[in-house]
C-alpha positions in Angstrom: -53.5 -67.3 21.6 -56.1 -70.0 22.4 -56.2 -72.5 19.5 -59.3 -74.4 18.8 -59.1 -78.1 17.7 -61.1 -77.0 14.7 -58.4 -74.4 13.6 -55.6 -75.0 11.1 -52.6 -77.0 12.2 -50.3 -73.9 11.8 -52.2 -72.0 14.4 -52.8 -75.0 16.6 -49.1 -75.9 16.6 -48.3 -72.5 18.0 -50.2 -73.4 21.2 -48.4 -76.6 21.7 -45.0 -77.9 22.5 -42.6 -79.9 20.1 -39.5 -81.5 18.6 -37.1 -84.5 19.3 -36.0 -88.2 19.0 -36.7 -92.0 19.6 -34.5 -95.0 18.8 -30.8 -94.5 19.7 -27.5 -96.2 18.7 -24.8 -96.6 21.3 -24.2 -93.4 23.3 -20.7 -91.9 23.4 -20.8 -90.1 26.8 -22.2 -90.4 30.3 -25.5 -89.1 31.5 -24.0 -86.3 33.6 -22.2 -84.7 30.6 -25.5 -84.9 28.6 -27.3 -83.1 31.4 -24.7 -80.4 31.4 -25.2 -79.8 27.6 -28.9 -79.5 28.1 -28.5 -76.9 30.8 -26.1 -75.0 28.6 -28.6 -75.1 25.8 -31.3 -73.5 28.0 -29.0 -70.7 28.9 -27.9 -70.2 25.3 -31.4 -70.0 23.7 -32.4 -67.3 26.2 -29.2 -65.4 27.0 -27.5 -65.2 23.6 -28.1 -62.6 20.9 -28.8 -64.3 17.6 -30.3 -63.7 14.2 -30.9 -66.2 11.4 -33.3 -68.3 9.3 -34.7 -71.7 10.3 -37.0 -74.2 8.5 -39.9 -75.6 10.6 -41.1 -79.0 9.2 -44.3 -80.4 10.7 -47.5 -82.1 9.6 -46.0 -82.7 6.2 -45.3 -79.0 5.6 -42.1 -76.9 5.6 -42.1 -73.2 6.5 -39.2 -70.8 6.7 -38.9 -68.3 9.4 -36.6 -65.3 10.2 -35.7 -64.9 13.9 -34.0 -62.1 15.8 -33.4 -62.7 19.5 -32.2 -60.0 22.0 -30.9 -60.4 25.5 -30.2 -57.1 27.4 -30.0 -56.4 31.1 -31.5 -59.8 32.0 -34.6 -59.3 29.7 -35.5 -61.4 26.7 -37.2 -60.2 23.5 -37.6 -62.0 20.2 -39.3 -61.5 16.9 -40.1 -64.3 14.4 -41.5 -63.7 10.9 -42.8 -66.4 8.6 -41.2 -66.0 5.2 -43.9 -68.1 3.5 -47.6 -67.7 3.1 -49.4 -64.9 4.8 -46.3 -63.8 6.7 -47.4 -64.5 10.3 -45.3 -62.6 12.9 -44.6 -63.5 16.5 -43.1 -60.9 18.9 -42.1 -62.0 22.5 -41.2 -59.7 25.3 -40.3 -61.9 28.4 -43.3 -64.2 28.8 -45.8 -62.1 26.8 -46.3 -63.3 23.2 -48.1 -61.3 20.5 -49.1 -63.3 17.4 -50.0 -61.2 14.3 -52.1 -63.1 11.8 -52.4 -61.0 8.6 -54.6 -63.5 6.8 -57.1 -63.4 9.7 -56.6 -59.7 10.4 -56.2 -60.7 14.0 -53.6 -60.0 16.8 -53.5 -62.6 19.6 -51.8 -61.8 22.9 -50.9 -64.5 25.4 -48.7 -64.8 28.5 -47.1 -68.0 27.3 -43.6 -68.0 25.9 -43.9 -71.4 24.3 -46.1 -70.0 21.6 -42.9 -69.2 19.9 -42.2 -72.1 17.4 -38.5 -72.0 18.3 -39.1 -72.1 22.1 -41.8 -74.7 21.8 -39.4 -77.0 19.9 -37.1 -77.3 22.9 -37.2 -79.6 25.9 -37.4 -78.3 29.5 -34.5 -78.3 31.9 -32.8 -81.5 32.8 -34.0 -81.3 36.4 -37.7 -81.3 35.1 -37.3 -84.6 33.1 -37.2 -86.8 36.2 -37.1 -90.6 35.8 -39.1 -90.6 32.5 -36.3 -89.8 30.1 -32.7 -90.8 29.6 -30.1 -88.3 28.3 -27.2 -89.4 26.1 -24.5 -87.8 23.9 -24.0 -89.4 20.5 -21.0 -87.8 18.7 -20.4 -84.7 16.6 -21.3 -83.4 13.1 -21.7 -80.0 11.4 -24.9 -77.9 11.0 -25.0 -74.5 9.2 -21.2 -74.7 8.9 -20.8 -75.0 12.6 -19.5 -78.1 14.6 -22.2 -79.6 16.9 -22.7 -82.1 19.6 -25.6 -84.5 19.2 -27.8 -84.9 22.3 -30.4 -87.6 22.7 -33.4 -87.5 25.0 -34.9 -91.0 25.1 -38.3 -91.6 26.6 -38.5 -94.6 29.0 -42.2 -95.5 28.5 -44.9 -95.3 25.8 -46.6 -92.1 27.0 -44.2 -89.6 25.5 -41.9 -88.8 22.5 -38.2 -88.1 22.6 -35.8 -85.5 21.2 -32.6 -85.4 19.1 -30.7 -82.1 19.4 -27.7 -80.8 17.5 -26.0 -78.2 19.8 -23.4 -75.7 18.7 -20.1 -76.8 20.3 -19.1 -73.2 21.2 -22.3 -71.9 22.6 -24.7 -74.9 23.0 -27.2 -73.1 20.8 -29.6 -75.7 19.2 -29.0 -75.6 15.5 -31.3 -78.6 14.7 -34.0 -80.4 16.7 -36.1 -83.4 15.9 -39.2 -84.8 17.6 -39.7 -88.5 16.8 -42.6 -90.7 17.8 -42.6 -94.2 19.3 -41.9 -95.8 15.9 -38.9 -93.6 15.2 -40.7 -91.4 12.6 -39.8 -87.7 12.7 -42.9 -85.8 13.8 -41.4 -82.3 13.7 -38.0 -80.7 12.9 -36.4 -77.3 13.1 -33.2 -76.6 11.2 -31.2 -73.4 11.1 -29.9 -72.7 7.5 -28.1 -69.6 8.6 -27.3 -68.0 12.0 -25.2 -65.2 13.4 -24.5 -64.4 17.1 -23.8 -60.6 17.3 -22.7 -59.1 20.6 -25.4 -56.4 20.4 -28.9 -56.2 18.8 -30.8 -52.9 19.0 -34.3 -52.7 20.6 -35.6 -51.4 17.3 -35.1 -54.9 15.8 -38.0 -56.1 18.0 -40.6 -53.7 16.4 -43.2 -55.6 14.4 -43.1 -55.0 10.6 -46.7 -56.1 10.0 -49.2 -53.2 10.0 -52.1 -54.0 12.3 -54.5 -51.1 11.8 -58.1 -52.3 11.7 -57.1 -55.8 13.1 -59.1 -57.5 15.9 -57.1 -57.8 19.1 -57.8 -60.9 21.4 -56.2 -61.5 24.7 -56.1 -64.9 26.5 -57.9 -64.9 29.8 -56.6 -65.7 33.2 -57.7 -68.6 35.4 -60.8 -66.6 36.3 -61.1 -65.9 32.6 -64.0 -64.7 30.5 -66.6 -62.7 32.5 -65.2 -64.1 35.8 -65.7 -67.7 34.8 -63.4 -70.3 36.4 -62.2 -73.7 35.1 -64.3 -76.4 36.7 -62.8 -79.5 35.2 -59.8 -81.7 36.2 -58.0 -84.8 35.0 -58.7 -87.5 37.6 -55.8 -89.7 36.4 -52.6 -88.7 34.6 -49.7 -90.7 33.1 -46.8 -90.7 35.5 -44.9 -87.5 35.6 -47.6 -85.2 34.1 -48.9 -82.3 36.2 -51.2 -79.3 35.7 -49.3 -76.2 34.4 -52.1 -73.9 33.2 -55.9 -73.5 33.7 -57.8 -70.7 32.0 -61.1 -69.7 30.5 -60.8 -67.8 27.2 -62.6 -66.9 24.1 -61.8 -68.8 20.9 -60.9 -67.1 17.7 -63.6 -69.0 15.9 -66.4 -69.2 18.5 -68.9 -67.0 20.3 -68.5 -69.0 23.5 -65.7 -69.3 26.0 -63.7 -72.5 26.3 -62.0 -74.0 29.4 -58.4 -74.8 28.7 -56.1 -77.0 30.8 -52.4 -77.8 30.1 -50.6 -80.9 31.5 -46.9 -81.4 31.2 -44.1 -83.7 32.3 -41.6 -80.9 31.9 -41.0 -81.9 28.3 -44.1 -83.1 26.6 -47.4 -81.1 27.0 -51.1 -81.9 26.4 -53.7 -79.2 26.0 -57.3 -80.1 27.0 -60.2 -78.0 25.6 -63.6 -78.2 27.2 -66.2 -76.6 24.9 -69.2 -74.6 26.2 -72.4 -76.7 26.0 -74.0 -74.0 23.7 -71.1 -74.1 21.3 -71.9 -75.6 17.9 -69.3 -77.2 15.6 -68.5 -80.1 13.3 -66.3 -82.1 15.8 -64.6 -85.3 14.9 -64.9 -87.6 17.9 -62.2 -90.2 18.7 -58.6 -90.2 17.6 -57.3 -87.8 14.9 -54.0 -86.5 13.6 -53.6 -82.7 13.6 -50.3 -81.8 11.9 -47.6 -83.4 14.1 -49.9 -83.8 17.1 -52.4 -86.5 18.2 -55.9 -85.5 19.3 -58.7 -87.3 21.1 -62.2 -86.0 21.4 -65.3 -87.2 23.2 -68.6 -85.9 24.6 -68.9 -85.6 28.3 -72.1 -84.2 30.1 -73.1 -82.3 26.9 -69.7 -80.8 26.3 -67.0 -81.8 23.7 -63.7 -82.5 25.4 -60.5 -82.6 23.3 -57.0 -83.5 24.4 -54.2 -82.7 22.0 -50.4 -82.8 22.1 -47.3 -84.0 20.4 -47.4 -87.2 22.4 -48.5 -90.8 21.6 -52.2 -91.3 20.9 -52.6 -93.4 24.1 -51.5 -90.3 26.2 -54.2 -87.9 24.8 -56.8 -90.6 25.0 -56.0 -91.4 28.6 -56.1 -87.8 29.7 -59.3 -87.0 27.8 -61.1 -90.0 29.3 -60.1 -89.1 32.8 -61.7 -85.6 32.7 -64.4 -85.0 35.4 -66.0 -82.0 37.1 -63.8 -80.5 39.9 -61.0 -78.2 40.9 -58.3 -78.5 38.3 -55.6 -77.9 41.0 -56.7 -80.9 43.0 -54.2 -83.7 42.8 -55.1 -86.6 40.4 -55.8 -90.0 41.8 -52.6 -91.5 40.4 -50.5 -92.2 37.3 -51.0 -94.9 34.7 
């Protein structure tokens, strides 16, 4: 799904990345052991079969979800159902994600696995974190009646947030994650209240339970996007470590005009940039704004509204938005901050 900066935080949060830590007491293990736990976690969250209930807290709201995750013959599928509100449902098969929104009578299909709130709450592999984060282990505790190791991912500059992860000691499955901002405040949290890890989950468990007859289906465009249009904007300067990971032209769920969409990531944090069509009309809030657990910065550029949004410090989204210029998005930026 392509989420507009004008949409609700719940929908917008699905398009973004999330969850982790900040200020850390003394670590209890070396960096190599922490990296090994992070790599185990990545294998666990994809290659285990599991079923459970987790609570997603963000933007001052808490929402309960049921999840069932299946790994069979090297292929991943997953179904997540909101147990509150309208009962949104997300079904993932490999990298294709289908979001069923009963309250909007809409089905959104995208080729981005991080639209899953569980996947988006996890950091990238240790190799992708480079020199911009420090990984530490910080002791043990219990979550959902299971012993866990506590893993800290500490940012080394002011352009990104950090993580705190509670990993199951037997499997490295993340049972609790927190994203904390530069002041130590928890921006987002996911906590499993119950979980089971069966050896086998049938394919039938992946079938959506929400009827979609009469719903509008929307599919996110490719880089050549809507009616053959291409992305024609780039960030001229990026904070160190950030790079382009996606460029597409797509229709918005709440607009008659296509939007150009860029995603920049350092392997952990991600920033989405939306460039509105000049003909689009809307009540935009320019400058800095808070959208759920994310920071957003909007400005007008050559008759278009440009918005950068992500679960990163305000200075990061502002720096990226202000650096936007016309050009090939795949062209290398001039240099980091």
